[in-house]
DRENLUM-467139 format. One record per residue: x, y, z of N, C-alpha, C in turn. Coordinates in steps of 0.02 Angstrom, whole numbers, padded with zeros to 5 digits, always signed. Example, Ala and Ser with C-alpha at 12.3 -4.5 7.8 and 13.67 -1.06 7.14 Angstrom:
+00660-00284+00390+00615-00225+00390+00660-00165+00390 +00642-00112+00354+00684-00053+00357+00645+00002+00394 
% end
This chain:
-03368-00977+02949-03295-00978+02939-03279-00970+02866 -03220-00942+02852-03198-00941+02782-03191-01014+02757 -03205-01025+02694-03206-01093+02667-03135-01122+02666 -03126-01179+02697-03063-01216+02697-03077-01289+02679 -03031-01320+02643-03040-01390+02627-03022-01433+02688 -03048-01493+02690-03031-01539+02745-02956-01554+02745 -02926-01558+02687-02854-01570+02683-02815-01513+02715 -02836-01451+02700-02801-01393+02728-02810-01391+02804 -02870-01405+02827-02882-01406+02900-02839-01458+02934 -02835-01517+02904-02794-01571+02933-02721-01549+02937 -02697-01514+02887-02627-01491+02888-02617-01438+02942 -02665-01393+02948-02660-01338+02997-02659-01365+03068 -02701-01414+03083-02707-01439+03151-02661-01498+03165 -02624-01520+03115-02579-01577+03125-02616-01642+03135 -02671-01652+03099-02712-01712+03107-02708-01759+03048 -02739-01817+03056-02744-01868+03003-02817-01874+02981 -02826-01880+02915-02895-01888+02890-02914-01962+02894 -02977-01974+02914-03004-02042+02919-03073-02043+02887 -03084-02094+02845-03149-02104+02813-03172-02043+02774 -03125-02007+02743-03141-01948+02703-03126-01965+02630 -03177-01979+02590-03167-01999+02521-03134-01945+02479 -03151-01881+02493-03126-01825+02453-03101-01770+02499 -03036-01767+02513-03008-01716+02557-03016-01644+02532 -03035-01636+02468-03044-01568+02441-03112-01538+02460 -03154-01579+02492-03220-01554+02514-03209-01494+02560 -03249-01441+02549-03242-01380+02588-03287-01379+02650 -03260-01351+02704-03301-01333+02761-03326-01262+02749 -03390-01256+02736-03419-01191+02718-03466-01165+02772 -03481-01208+02821-03527-01188+02874-03489-01169+02938 -03524-01173+02994-03495-01154+03058-03455-01210+03089 -03408-01191+03132-03373-01239+03174-03411-01241+03240 -03437-01300+03259-03482-01305+03316-03459-01360+03364 -03477-01353+03427-03463-01406+03476-03527-01438+03501 -03584-01408+03484-03649-01435+03503-03678-01471+03442 -03692-01535+03448-03715-01574+03391-03780-01546+03362 -03820-01513+03404-03884-01486+03381-03874-01427+03334 -03814-01398+03333-03801-01340+03290-03768-01360+03224 -03754-01424+03215-03721-01447+03154-03769-01441+03095 -03742-01420+03038-03782-01413+02978-03740-01423+02917 -03768-01410+02858-03731-01421+02796-03664-01385+02795 -03611-01421+02781-03545-01392+02775-03510-01374+02839 -03537-01393+02896-03507-01375+02960-03451-01423+02980 -03413-01403+03030-03362-01446+03060-03380-01454+03134 -03390-01516+03155-03410-01530+03224-03348-01548+03265 -03339-01513+03320-03281-01524+03364-03304-01569+03421 -03276-01629+03425-03298-01680+03473-03257-01675+03538 -03285-01641+03587-03252-01638+03653-03278-01694+03697 -03235-01717+03741-03255-01767+03791-03267-01730+03857 -03331-01727+03878-03347-01692+03939-03356-01740+03997 -03376-01713+04054-03385-01754+04114-03443-01802+04105 -03494-01780+04070-03554-01822+04063-03569-01842+03991 -03543-01805+03943-03560-01817+03873-03495-01821+03832 -03492-01870+03788-03435-01877+03742-03459-01858+03672 -03431-01804+03645-03452-01781+03579-03443-01832+03524 -03396-01878+03533-03384-01929+03481-03446-01972+03471 -03488-01978+03522-03548-02020+03516-03599-01990+03468 -03590-01926+03449-03639-01893+03406-03611-01885+03335 -03556-01917+03319-03523-01908+03255-03568-01925+03196 -03599-01984+03200-03643-02004+03145-03701-01957+03137 -03727-01933+03193-03785-01888+03191-03769-01823+03156 -03710-01794+03170-03694-01729+03140-03678-01736+03066 -03647-01791+03046-03634-01802+02975-03699-01811+02937 -03746-01846+02968-03812-01854+02938-03846-01786+02930 -03832-01739+02976-03862-01672+02972-03827-01628+02921 -03773-01653+02892-03740-01615+02839-03670-01593+02854 -03645-01607+02914-03576-01586+02931-03526-01618+02883 -03475-01579+02865-03425-01604+02819-03381-01656+02851 -03367-01647+02917-03323-01693+02952-03326-01678+03027 -03292-01721+03064-03286-01714+03136-03213-01704+03154 -03198-01656+03198-03131-01648+03225-03130-01688+03290 -03092-01742+03291-03098-01791+03344-03030-01815+03369 -03032-01849+03426-02970-01876+03454-02964-01951+03440 -03013-01979+03403-03009-02050+03383-03054-02060+03322 -03042-02110+03281-03086-02124+03224-03157-02137+03249 -03206-02113+03209-03276-02118+03231-03320-02151+03178 -03291-02180+03125-03330-02216+03075-03363-02172+03024 -03353-02106+03027-03378-02058+02978-03320-02010+02962 -03327-01968+02911-03271-01923+02894-03246-01884+02955 -03181-01889+02968-03153-01858+03028-03081-01838+03017 -03061-01786+03053-02991-01766+03059-02971-01782+03130 -02925-01830+03138-02908-01855+03204-02843-01823+03229 -02846-01796+03289-02789-01761+03319-02777-01787+03390 -02720-01772+03418-02705-01793+03486-02745-01752+03537 -02751-01687+03525-02783-01642+03573-02832-01598+03535 -02896-01610+03547-02948-01574+03510-02947-01499+03526 -02938-01482+03589-02937-01411+03607-02879-01375+03574 -02820-01405+03575-02762-01374+03543-02772-01368+03468 -02804-01417+03438-02818-01414+03366-02867-01359+03349 -02918-01350+03391-02966-01296+03381-02930-01228+03384 -02886-01221+03433-02848-01159+03438-02804-01146+03378 -02771-01198+03354-02728-01191+03295-02768-01170+03234 -02827-01197+03226-02870-01179+03170-02891-01106+03175 -02909-01084+03236-02928-01014+03246-02870-00968+03229 -02810-00985+03252-02751-00944+03239-02739-00938+03164 -02747-00992+03128-02737-00993+03055-02788-00948+03021 -02851-00953+03040-02904-00915+03008-02895-00840+03022 -02880-00823+03085-02872-00752+03103-02814-00722+03063 -02759-00758+03057-02701-00732+03020-02719-00723+02946 -02758-00767+02920-02776-00763+02849-02825-00707+02835 -02868-00691+02882-02919-00640+02872-02890-00571+02868 -02845-00554+02914-02818-00487+02916-02864-00436+02948 -02916-00457+02983-02961-00411+03018-02925-00382+03078 -02947-00322+03100-02920-00292+03160-02950-00327+03221 -02906-00355+03263-02930-00392+03321-02924-00349+03383 -02981-00340+03417-02984-00303+03480-02999-00352+03536 -02956-00355+03586-02967-00399+03643-02976-00358+03706 -03019-00381+03751-03029-00344+03813-03035-00392+03871 -03015-00367+03930-03020-00405+03991-03031-00358+04049 -03044-00386+04108-03056-00347+04168-03094-00389+04218 -03097-00365+04280-03131-00403+04332-03207-00395+04329 -03231-00339+04305-03303-00326+04301-03318-00287+04238 -03377-00299+04209-03400-00261+04152-03374-00283+04085 -03339-00341+04082-03311-00364+04017-03365-00373+03964 -03417-00410+03982-03467-00427+03932-03507-00366+03909 -03526-00323+03957-03563-00263+03938-03521-00217+03894 -03456-00210+03911-03412-00168+03871-03400-00198+03802 -03389-00264+03801-03380-00297+03736-03440-00285+03691 -03500-00289+03719-03560-00277+03680-03562-00205+03654 -03540-00157+03696-03539-00087+03675-03488-00077+03619 -03428-00103+03628-03376-00097+03576-03402-00123+03510 -03431-00182+03512-03456-00212+03450-03511-00171+03417 -03557-00146+03458-03612-00107+03429-03588-00041+03399 -03538-00011+03430-03510+00051+03402-03473+00037+03337 -03430-00014+03338-03390-00029+03278-03432-00052+03219 -03489-00083+03234-03533-00105+03179-03558-00046+03137 -03556+00014+03166-03575+00073+03127-03523+00090+03074 -03463+00063+03083-03408+00078+03036-03396+00023+02986 -03399-00041+03009-03384-00097+02964-03409-00162+02995 -03415-00216+02955-03438-00280+02981-03396-00303+03040 -03430-00323+03094-03396-00339+03157-03421-00405+03184 -03375-00448+03206-03391-00511+03239-03368-00504+03311 -03409-00529+03358-03390-00521+03429-03414-00581+03469 -03384-00588+03528-03399-00644+03573-03472-00643+03593 -03509-00698+03583-03579-00700+03607-03580-00714+03682 -03621-00676+03718-03624-00686+03790-03556-00676+03822 -03535-00725+03862-03469-00721+03894-03428-00783+03879 -03430-00805+03816-03391-00864+03795-03318-00843+03785 -03284-00832+03842-03218-00800+03840-03160-00845+03859 -03170-00912+03855-03118-00957+03878-03083-00992+03820 -03045-01045+03835-03004-01078+03785-03043-01111+03730 -03108-01123+03741-03150-01152+03690-03194-01099+03657 -03227-01058+03698-03272-01007+03671-03238-00956+03627 -03176-00937+03646-03142-00886+03608-03125-00909+03537 -03093-00967+03528-03079-00988+03458-03143-01002+03418 -03194-01028+03450-03257-01039+03414-03285-00973+03388 -03280-00919+03429-03302-00853+03406-03260-00829+03348 -03194-00835+03355-03150-00812+03301-03165-00847+03235 -03186-00910+03239-03199-00948+03178-03265-00931+03145 -03305-00887+03176-03366-00864+03143-03352-00806+03096 -03291-00779+03097-03273-00724+03053-03270-00747+02980 -03285-00701+02935-03283-00715+02863-03238-00664+02828 -03233-00670+02762-03192-00623+02724-03217-00551+02731 -03282-00542+02746-03310-00475+02753-03295-00443+02820 -03274-00483+02869-03263-00458+02936-03203-00411+02938 -03215-00351+02965-03161-00302+02972-03137-00295+03044 -03183-00306+03092-03165-00301+03162-03186-00365+03199 -03142-00391+03239-03156-00450+03280-03145-00430+03352 -03199-00430+03391-03198-00406+03461-03205-00467+03506 -03153-00481+03545-03151-00542+03585-03141-00526+03659 -03185-00553+03700-03180-00548+03772-03134-00604+03797 -03089-00587+03842-03042-00637+03869-03048-00641+03945 -03064-00700+03970-03069-00711+04042-03007-00747+04067 -02997-00745+04133-02939-00778+04162-02956-00803+04232 -02932-00863+04247-02939-00891+04314-02871-00906+04344 -02819-00880+04312-02752-00892+04337-02700-00860+04293 -02639-00856+04318-02584-00829+04280-02572-00873+04218 -02562-00842+04162-02549-00878+04100-02608-00889+04055 -02670-00882+04083-02730-00895+04042-02736-00846+03984 -02729-00781+03999-02737-00731+03946-02679-00736+03897 -02620-00752+03921-02563-00761+03876-02579-00817+03826 -02611-00870+03849-02629-00925+03805-02681-00902+03753 -02731-00864+03776-02783-00841+03730-02756-00793+03678 -02711-00749+03697-02683-00702+03648-02638-00738+03599 -02613-00796+03618-02575-00837+03570-02620-00867+03517 -02683-00881+03534-02730-00908+03486-02755-00854+03439 -02770-00795+03466-02798-00740+03427-02761-00677+03445 -02704-00664+03414-02662-00607+03433-02696-00540+03419 -02708-00499+03471-02742-00436+03461-02695-00380+03439 -02722-00331+03403-02685-00270+03389-02703-00216+03440 -02766-00218+03464-02789-00170+03515-02809-00210+03576 -02782-00190+03634-02798-00224+03697-02827-00175+03746 -02883-00193+03776-02920-00150+03822-02924-00183+03890 -02901-00149+03943-02907-00175+04011-02951-00128+04051 -03005-00155+04079-03056-00114+04112-03040-00099+04184 -03023-00150+04223-03015-00141+04295-02983-00203+04326 -02960-00195+04387-02936-00251+04427-02975-00248+04492 -03021-00295+04501-03065-00294+04559-03060-00357+04600 -03116-00374+04633-03116-00430+04680-03140-00495+04650 -03165-00494+04588-03191-00555+04558-03136-00608+04555 -03151-00668+04579-03104-00725+04580-03044-00714+04625 -03048-00666+04671-02990-00651+04713-02971-00712+04755 -03021-00754+04771-03007-00815+04809-02964-00863+04770 -02970-00864+04704-02930-00909+04662-02861-00880+04648 -02858-00814+04637-02794-00783+04621-02750-00772+04682 -02781-00755+04739-02742-00742+04799-02735-00669+04816 -02751-00623+04772-02746-00552+04786-02750-00511+04723 -02760-00445+04731-02766-00401+04674-02701-00397+04633 -02644-00402+04666-02581-00399+04630-02577-00457+04580 -02600-00516+04601-02599-00574+04556-02650-00566+04499 -02707-00536+04516-02757-00523+04463-02728-00474+04412 -02695-00421+04436-02665-00373+04391-02611-00405+04348 -02573-00450+04377-02522-00485+04338-02553-00524+04281 -02609-00559+04295-02643-00599+04245-02674-00555+04191 -02710-00503+04211-02744-00460+04162-02694-00424+04118 -02637-00405+04147-02587-00368+04109-02553-00408+04055 -02563-00474+04055-02536-00515+04001-02564-00493+03933 -02623-00462+03934-02653-00438+03872-02610-00383+03840 -02590-00333+03879-02551-00279+03850-02481-00301+03832 -02456-00351+03868-02389-00377+03851-02389-00412+03783 -02446-00436+03762-02451-00473+03699-02456-00428+03638 -02467-00363+03647-02481-00318+03592-02419-00303+03551 -02427-00291+03486-02370-00270+03446-02348-00200+03467 -02285-00180+03452-02262-00113+03470-02300-00059+03432 -02295+00002+03458-02333+00057+03429-02319+00066+03355 -02257+00058+03334-02240+00068+03264-02272+00015+03218 -02296-00039+03248-02331-00091+03209-02407-00088+03219 -02430-00035+03251-02502-00024+03259-02532-00047+03324 -02491-00071+03371-02517-00094+03435-02543-00037+03478 -02601-00047+03509-02631+00004+03551-02657-00028+03616 -02634-00002+03673-02659-00024+03738-02706+00030+03765 -02767+00012+03779-02817+00059+03805-02829+00041+03878 -02813+00088+03923-02810+00073+03994-02853+00122+04034 -02882+00096+04088-02924+00136+04133-02879+00178+04179 -02879+00243+04167-02837+00288+04206-02859+00293+04279 -02921+00274+04294-02947+00281+04362-02931+00221+04406 -02903+00168+04378-02885+00109+04416-02808+00106+04420 -02779+00114+04479-02706+00116+04484-02672+00052+04459 -02704-00005+04469-02674-00068+04445-02672-00069+04369 -02725-00043+04337-02728-00043+04264-02682+00011+04236 -02683+00070+04267-02640+00125+04243-02567+00104+04242 -02547+00064+04293-02478+00042+04298-02458-00006+04242 -02507-00034+04206-02491-00080+04152-02459-00046+04092 -02460+00021+04091-02429+00058+04036-02355+00041+04030 -02324+00024+04086-02253+00008+04085-02239-00063+04060 -02292-00102+04049-02284-00172+04029-02295-00183+03955 -02301-00129+03916-02315-00137+03845-02273-00090+03803 -02259-00110+03742-02225-00067+03693-02275-00035+03646 -02339-00050+03657-02392-00022+03614-02405+00051+03633 -02437+00086+03589-02462+00153+03604-02512+00148+03661 -02510+00193+03709-02555+00190+03767-02606+00247+03763 -02669+00228+03770-02725+00276+03773-02760+00265+03840 -02772+00319+03877-02807+00314+03941-02879+00338+03933 -02924+00305+03969-02993+00329+03973-03012+00335+04047 -03062+00377+04062-03085+00383+04130-03096+00455+04151 -03102+00466+04217-03114+00532+04244-03049+00567+04263 -02994+00531+04265-02930+00559+04283-02910+00615+04235 -02871+00663+04260-02849+00718+04219-02803+00696+04162 -02772+00637+04169-02728+00614+04115-02765+00573+04063 -02831+00566+04069-02869+00525+04022-02874+00559+03954 -02863+00521+03901-02870+00546+03833-02944+00547+03811 -02982+00500+03839-03054+00496+03825-03090+00501+03891 -03134+00550+03898-03165+00563+03963-03237+00585+03955 -03270+00596+04013-03340+00618+04013-03347+00676+04062 -03389+00723+04045-03406+00777+04091-03482+00785+04095 -03504+00819+04147-03576+00829+04158-03614+00763+04160 -03586+00714+04195-03618+00649+04201-03679+00655+04247 -03734+00629+04225-03795+00627+04266-03835+00567+04246 -03884+00550+04286-03931+00496+04270-03999+00526+04256 -04032+00502+04204-04100+00523+04190-04147+00498+04245 -04208+00519+04243-04256+00497+04294-04266+00421+04293 -04252+00390+04236-04259+00317+04231-04194+00281+04246 -04140+00318+04264-04078+00287+04284-04029+00275+04227 -04038+00310+04171-03994+00301+04113-03941+00357+04110 -03878+00340+04098-03825+00390+04100-03828+00439+04042 -03812+00501+04058-03807+00553+04007-03743+00592+04022 -03704+00608+03971-03641+00643+03982-03615+00673+03916 -03564+00716+03923-03531+00742+03864-03466+00704+03855 -03459+00672+03798-03400+00632+03782-03346+00675+03753 -03284+00667+03779-03226+00702+03753-03176+00652+03726 -03156+00661+03663-03104+00620+03633-03052+00667+03602 -02993+00641+03584-02944+00685+03552-02968+00717+03487 -03021+00690+03457-03046+00717+03394-03107+00762+03402 -03129+00772+03465-03187+00816+03475-03231+00792+03532 -03288+00825+03541-03334+00810+03595-03405+00805+03569 -03447+00765+03603-03516+00757+03582-03557+00730+03641 -03622+00741+03639-03666+00721+03695-03692+00650+03686 -03697+00614+03742-03720+00544+03743-03775+00536+03795 -03830+00503+03776-03879+00480+03824-03890+00406+03810 -03873+00364+03857-03872+00292+03845-03941+00260+03858 -03951+00203+03826-04011+00163+03838-04001+00114+03896 -03938+00103+03916-03923+00058+03970-03937+00092+04037 -03936+00053+04091-03954+00078+04157-03895+00076+04205 -03882+00131+04239-03831+00133+04290-03771+00175+04270 -03744+00213+04318-03688+00257+04304-03624+00219+04287 -03620+00156+04309-03560+00117+04294-03549+00107+04220 -03602+00116+04180-03594+00108+04108-03557+00166+04076 -03548+00221+04113-03509+00277+04085-03437+00255+04072 -03407+00221+04121-03339+00197+04111-03335+00147+04054 -03385+00103+04049-03387+00055+03993-03392+00091+03926 -03433+00144+03925-03441+00182+03863-03377+00219+03844 -03341+00245+03893-03278+00279+03878-03227+00229+03849 -03226+00169+03876-03182+00117+03850-03198+00102+03776 -03263+00095+03762-03284+00082+03693-03267+00141+03648 -03276+00201+03674-03261+00261+03635-03187+00265+03619 -03144+00245+03666-03072+00247+03653-03053+00199+03597 -03083+00140+03597-03070+00092+03543-03093+00121+03476 -03154+00148+03475-03182+00174+03413-03141+00233+03387 -03118+00276+03432-03076+00333+03411-03013+00308+03377 -02981+00258+03407-02919+00231+03378-02931+00199+03310 -02993+00180+03297-03008+00148+03232-03041+00197+03184 -03035+00262+03200-03052+00312+03150-03121+00342+03154 -03160+00329+03205-03226+00358+03210-03224+00426+03244 -03267+00471+03222-03269+00539+03250-03308+00538+03316 -03302+00592+03354-03338+00597+03418-03414+00594+03407 -03438+00626+03354-03510+00625+03340-03533+00555+03322 -03494+00520+03281-03512+00451+03262-03513+00405+03323 -03463+00413+03366-03460+00371+03426-03519+00386+03472 -03533+00449+03483-03588+00468+03528-03655+00442+03503 -03665+00448+03438-03728+00423+03410-03734+00347+03419 -03680+00312+03408-03681+00239+03416-03691+00218+03488 -03658+00253+03535-03667+00238+03606-03738+00252+03629 -03768+00303+03602-03837+00321+03621-03888+00270+03595 -03870+00236+03541-03915+00187+03512-03904+00116+03540 -03847+00104+03572-03829+00037+03593-03874+00012+03650 -03889-00052+03647-03930-00083+03699-03893-00141+03731 -03929-00179+03772-03900-00238+03804-03909-00298+03758 -03854-00332+03743-03856-00389+03698-03854-00456+03734 -03835-00455+03798-03825-00517+03836-03878-00522+03891 -03903-00582+03901-03959-00593+03948-03939-00583+04020 -03989-00560+04059-03984-00557+04132-03929-00509+04156 -03916-00456+04116-03870-00405+04137-03907-00338+04136 -03928-00316+04194-03969-00256+04201-04026-00256+04150 -04059-00312+04145-04115-00322+04098-04178-00294+04132 -04202-00237+04107-04256-00201+04140-04322-00214+04105 -04371-00238+04142-04437-00254+04115-04491-00227+04161 -04540-00194+04132-04595-00166+04171-04657-00209+04162 -04685-00232+04218-04747-00271+04215-04807-00226+04201 -04862-00255+04179-04922-00215+04166-04947-00177+04228 -04932-00203+04287-04954-00169+04348-04906-00115+04372 -04853-00102+04333-04807-00048+04351-04747-00069+04392 -04744-00133+04412-04684-00157+04446-04628-00165+04395 -04569-00138+04411-04511-00143+04367-04463-00195+04396 -04445-00244+04354-04399-00297+04374-04333-00288+04338 -04279-00283+04377-04212-00276+04349-04176-00342+04360 -04169-00380+04306-04137-00446+04311-04063-00438+04294 -04021-00438+04346-03949-00433+04338-03916-00495+04369 -03949-00553+04358-03931-00613+04395-03880-00657+04361 -03849-00632+04306-03802-00676+04271-03741-00690+04313 -03716-00639+04348-03658-00650+04391-03652-00591+04438 -03605-00597+04487-03597-00543+04535-03528-00546+04566 -03500-00487+04577-03440-00478+04617-03450-00413+04656 -03407-00396+04702-03419-00336+04743-03428-00272+04702 -03388-00264+04649-03393-00203+04609-03460-00200+04572 -03478-00254+04539-03541-00253+04501-03602-00251+04546 -03597-00281+04605-03653-00279+04652-03665-00207+04676 -03612-00172+04692-03619-00102+04714-03645-00058+04659 -03621-00069+04597-03645-00030+04541-03719-00042+04529 -03741-00104+04535-03812-00120+04525-03856-00087+04579 -03832-00086+04641-03870-00054+04694-03877+00021+04682 -03823+00053+04658-03827+00124+04643-03875+00137+04586 -03876+00093+04536-03924+00100+04481-03995+00092+04507 -04006+00044+04552-04072+00034+04582-04095+00097+04618 -04050+00127+04656-04067+00188+04693-04087+00244+04645 -04050+00250+04590-04066+00303+04542-04132+00290+04507 -04145+00227+04489-04207+00210+04454-04268+00217+04499 -04256+00208+04564-04313+00203+04611-04330+00267+04646 -04305+00324+04623-04321+00387+04657-04397+00398+04660 -04421+00406+04722-04493+00415+04731-04533+00351+04730 -04500+00294+04726-04534+00229+04724-04502+00183+04775 -04537+00130+04793-04509+00080+04838-04460+00037+04799 -04402+00024+04830-04350-00016+04797-04336-00079+04837 -04325-00134+04800-04310-00199+04830-04244-00224+04800 -04199-00246+04844-04137-00277+04822-04139-00350+04843 -04147-00395+04794-04149-00467+04807-04079-00493+04789 -04039-00506+04840-03968-00520+04829-03949-00588+04856 -03899-00619+04824-03873-00683+04847-03798-00683+04849 -03770-00741+04856-03698-00752+04865-03657-00724+04807 -03600-00694+04824-03548-00678+04776-03493-00732+04785 -03481-00771+04733-03437-00829+04740-03363-00810+04730 -03319-00855+04750-03247-00853+04737-03213-00792+04766 -03233-00772+04827-03202-00714+04859-03152-00735+04913 -03147-00800+04926-03097-00823+04974-03104-00791+05042 -03048-00769+05071-03047-00739+05137-03083-00672+05140 -03097-00642+05082-03130-00577+05079-03206-00583+05082 -03232-00644+05082-03304-00654+05073-03346-00619+05127 -03328-00629+05190-03368-00599+05245-03368-00523+05239 -03310-00493+05231-03306-00420+05228-03343-00392+05168 -03338-00425+05110-03370-00399+05050-03446-00406+05053 -03472-00461+05079-03545-00467+05086-03571-00417+05138 -03534-00409+05192-03553-00360+05243-03556-00289+05212 -03507-00272+05170-03505-00206+05140-03564-00194+05093 -03584-00245+05056-03641-00238+05011-03705-00226+05050 -03714-00263+05105-03772-00253+05148-03774-00183+05176 -03717-00157+05196-03714-00089+05223-03730-00037+05169 -03705-00049+05108-03718-00001+05054-03792+00003+05038 -03826-00054+05040-03899-00053+05027-03935-00007+05075 -03913-00005+05137-03944+00040+05187-03925+00112+05172 -03862+00125+05156-03840+00194+05143-03875+00224+05082 -03893+00181+05034-03928+00204+04974-04003+00208+04984 -04025+00193+05045-04097+00196+05062-04139+00149+05021 -04111+00090+05005-04151+00038+04974-04207+00019+05023 -04268+00016+04999-04325+00006+05044-04322-00061+05080 -04303-00113+05043-04301-00179+05075-04248-00223+05043 -04207-00253+05085-04157-00301+05063-04182-00371+05077 -04182-00413+05025-04200-00483+05033-04137-00523+05018 -04106-00550+05070-04045-00590+05063-04064-00663+05055 -04042-00694+05000-04066-00761+04982-04009-00811+04987 -04019-00864+05026-03969-00918+05028-03944-00932+05099 -03882-00957+05102-03855-00980+05165-03811-00929+05200 -03749-00949+05215-03704-00909+05256-03691-00839+05227 -03676-00836+05162-03661-00772+05132-03721-00725+05134 -03781-00752+05125-03841-00710+05129-03849-00684+05200 -03833-00725+05249-03837-00702+05319-03788-00644+05330 -03730-00647+05299-03681-00593+05305-03708-00529+05273 -03743-00535+05216-03774-00477+05185-03822-00443+05233 -03866-00483+05263-03915-00455+05308-03882-00426+05370 -03829-00459+05394-03795-00434+05453-03764-00366+05439 -03736-00357+05380-03708-00292+05362-03761-00238+05362 -03820-00254+05334-03875-00207+05334-03898-00191+05405 -03902-00242+05446-03924-00234+05515-03876-00189+05554 -03811-00201+05545-03761-00162+05581-03756-00090+05556 -03780-00079+05494-03779-00011+05468-03842+00028+05489 -03889-00007+05519-03948+00028+05544-04013+00006+05512 -04015-00054+05484-04076-00081+05455-04115-00117+05509 -04172-00090+05527-04211-00118+05582-04278-00146+05557 -04310-00181+05600-04377-00206+05585-04378-00249+05523 -04421-00232+05476-04430-00272+05416-04394-00243+05355 -04346-00198+05366-04310-00169+05311-04264-00218+05276 -04243-00271+05311-04203-00323+05280-04228-00391+05306 -04223-00441+05264-04247-00507+05283-04201-00559+05250 -04191-00614+05284-04151-00670+05259-04198-00728+05245 -04198-00752+05181-04240-00809+05163-04195-00865+05139 -04220-00926+05141-04179-00984+05129-04162-00997+05056 -04209-00982+05012-04198-00999+04941-04239-00955+04895 -04232-00967+04829-04265-00925+04780-04341-00928+04786 -04369-00987+04799-04441-00993+04804-04468-00952+04863 -04431-00953+04918-04452-00913+04976-04452-00839+04959 -04402-00817+04919-04400-00747+04898-04459-00730+04853 -04476-00776+04807-04533-00765+04763-04597-00759+04803 -04607-00804+04851-04667-00802+04892-04674-00736+04930 -04617-00713+04957-04618-00649+04994-04635-00591+04948 -04604-00589+04891-04615-00533+04844-04687-00534+04817 -04712-00592+04801-04780-00596+04775-04831-00568+04825 -04817-00577+04889-04864-00555+04940-04857-00481+04957 -04797-00452+04943-04785-00384+04967-04774-00332+04913 -04761-00351+04851-04749-00301+04799-04811-00260+04786 -04799-00195+04772-04854-00150+04754-04839-00118+04687 -04890-00096+04650-04878-00063+04587-04830-00005+04594 -04782-00001+04548-04733+00052+04551-04668+00033+04583 -04665-00024+04618-04603-00045+04651-04550-00063+04598 -04487-00056+04618-04430-00076+04576-04392-00131+04612 -04380-00188+04577-04348-00246+04608-04284-00262+04570 -04227-00262+04606-04164-00284+04578-04150-00356+04601 -04131-00400+04554-04114-00469+04570-04042-00481+04548 -03998-00499+04596-03927-00507+04578-03891-00554+04626 -03850-00598+04596-03807-00644+04634-03760-00677+04585 -03713-00715+04610-03670-00755+04565-03712-00806+04527 -03687-00825+04469-03725-00869+04425-03746-00934+04458 -03703-00960+04502-03717-01025+04534-03779-01024+04578 -03800-00964+04599-03859-00959+04643-03924-00968+04604 -03923-00949+04541-03983-00958+04499-04041-00911+04515 -04026-00850+04535-04080-00804+04554-04120-00777+04495 -04097-00792+04433-04138-00771+04376-04208-00801+04380 -04215-00858+04416-04281-00888+04424-04328-00843+04462 -04300-00802+04507-04342-00754+04544-04371-00702+04497 -04327-00674+04455-04350-00623+04407-04401-00652+04359 -04389-00713+04335-04435-00744+04288-04503-00757+04320 -04502-00779+04383-04565-00792+04419-04604-00727+04429 -04569-00673+04444-04603-00609+04454-04635-00584+04389 -04601-00595+04333-04630-00573+04269-04690-00617+04250 -04686-00681+04266-04744-00725+04252-04803-00705+04296 -04788-00685+04358-04841-00665+04404-04878-00604+04376 -04840-00558+04345-04870-00497+04321-04892-00499+04249 -04890-00558+04219-04903-00564+04147-04977-00572+04130 -05020-00536+04166-05092-00540+04149-05105-00504+04084 -05063-00454+04069-05064-00421+04005-04996-00429+03973 -04985-00395+03918-04921-00401+03885-04867-00365+03925 -04811-00398+03939-04757-00367+03976-04719-00321+03928 -04708-00259+03951-04673-00211+03909-04601-00208+03929 -04557-00236+03886-04484-00234+03900-04455-00169+03873 -04417-00135+03916-04388-00072+03895-04320-00085+03865 
% end
């Protein structure tokens, strides 16, 4: 974070200083919520959780060098005491962002947020120092903590914004007001919580509503291929840029194909020119993500050649998202187990089919959470798609939802041992260990709560007789 005195922080957050001998002391380190990350000059934010109270670690973090604790009560060590720690953290982030003057890019969508955020950041880093959301820390706590990692050298701040209800994104944009807003899609993720796609679109569109008008530099970047997103153009006074395959797209791709290893290749078209891209990521769904990143980069002054080169060099920065690893025996494990929704599940299956041409393919799939009344139909559809894509074997892991996956495959024409339903991750590991052959490709994917990353990890440990080669 930029250096601020404890006195200035207390004024910004509306707090009172306690046990601080010298309020002019500067916070020169990171703002952290995990006591293990506290170090010299840091500010520790003491949240009260369900099982752990951060205030109990106050003395420990000060001993580690923290300048003070942001707390909701006095803790016997230097502290800034406020009524609401979360609100204070947000106020501090808003103050720092305003003082920095960096260009803030915010993005949201039902699927692909984290992968696209990583692409945007990697492309923009070719132009200037860039700070971006680590992993998917996109909520009321993760977002301000990310913003507070920016320094005077930061020129671009790329923030992922998640939503579980109407008003969430409006709140986040109030903490870190963006100049450029990117909306990827409106899908089925969390549809059980929102109640329908119209409600999801209402929530996601709060991002473009928050943007400054075009004459003040506001830019809304929208997916022309998604009717819900395209319609958001009427909800903003910002300049509108479309990306996608639609004829009205300002940034588009032609000659899209997948390499033999399943990596997208295409010719990128932007208003400033065209250039060829071959990505290191896996799956055709990354083409749309790349176009979104290209639209942001174009608006920030990068040429088509610069963007194409950066996209071709970009890799995966976040764990368990199409993480491809080849074992010494030739078995390829695709760990995409961080999360799942109908759109991302279908995209992963198509990537598996492309990667597995001429090889046996395995889809180890589990529950997609928070689908509400759509759960049966969506799991059934994924099972059917696995059959249509000629996936060699579907392994459905878990309870009711897994049974629906297998039922969909069965009803689509999966007979005999082409699909199987197992009770848990260990049963899936046991099955795979006994039946995998060199050259097979295994996709592992489910919602985060299922914990199927343990299957991928077990398979890599099984094959780790030599050094595992990660691609």
